[in-house]
BAVOPA-819669 format. One record per residue (C-alpha): residue in one letter; x, y, z. Coordinates in steps of 0.001 Angstrom, whole numbers, padded with zeros to 6 digits, always signed. Example, Ala and Ser with C-alpha at 12.3 -4.5 7.8 and 13.67 -1.06 7.14 Angstrom:
A+012300-004500+007800
S+013670-001060+007140
//
This chain:
X-097512-106703-036451
X-094596-108543-038010
X-096565-110236-040771
X-098079-107037-042257
X-094647-105388-042173
X-093144-108411-043933
X-095817-108356-046626
X-095398-104611-047165
X-091611-104921-047388
X-091852-107765-049901
X-094361-105818-051998
X-092026-102809-052089
X-089107-105037-053096
X-091161-106539-055933
X-092217-103079-057120
X-088650-101781-057226
X-087443-104981-058902
X-089927-104426-061730
X-088635-100875-062225
X-085080-102169-062574
X-086098-104316-065532
X-085724-107636-063740
X-088332-110261-064482
X-090475-111207-061488
X-092165-114592-061313
X-095203-114058-059098
X-095468-117746-058218
X-091972-117679-056721
X-092709-114479-054790
X-095925-115918-053354
X-094166-119092-052178
X-091398-116956-050664
X-093978-114988-048682
X-095660-118230-047641
X-092419-119690-046310
X-091521-116480-044468
X-094991-116425-042920
X-094722-120057-041877
X-091348-119454-040217
X-092853-116556-038272
X-095921-118625-037331
X-093833-121572-036082
X-091572-119225-034115
X-094516-117515-032429
X-096116-120919-031769
X-092922-122206-030151
X-092728-119132-027917
X-096384-119506-026870
X-095932-123216-026146
X-092830-122443-024079
X-094722-119870-022034
X-097599-122303-021471
X-095185-125044-020376
X-093481-122620-017971
X-096782-121503-016430
X-098007-125097-016037
X-094712-126171-014458
X-094446-123094-012223
X-098004-123182-010865
X-098521-126948-010552
X-100213-128266-007415
X-097171-130186-006191
X-095053-127034-006089
X-094231-126280-002425
X-094846-122556-002973
X-098472-123233-003916
X-099432-125283-000833
X-102273-123789+001209
X-101107-122523+004612
X-104418-123261+006349
X-107051-125893+005704
X-109843-124428+003603
X-112460-127140+004157
X-115594-125868+005814
X-114277-122319+006079
X-116733-120552+003832
//
């Protein structure tokens, strides 16, 4: 959702910059979009990794809240 909005916003900025008479170097614009996309990707990746680490830590077997109250062996 963020990446398409970012691409659309950058495309609109480039279009209006061309109308103003400024010279646009496409190579620079493409690298700018690439870097913005990479920042977003690393941020989302860090958030996902944080959530995974929290879930693993919270629901580990040695957590006292996750200990079985009754023995489950042989109780099909």
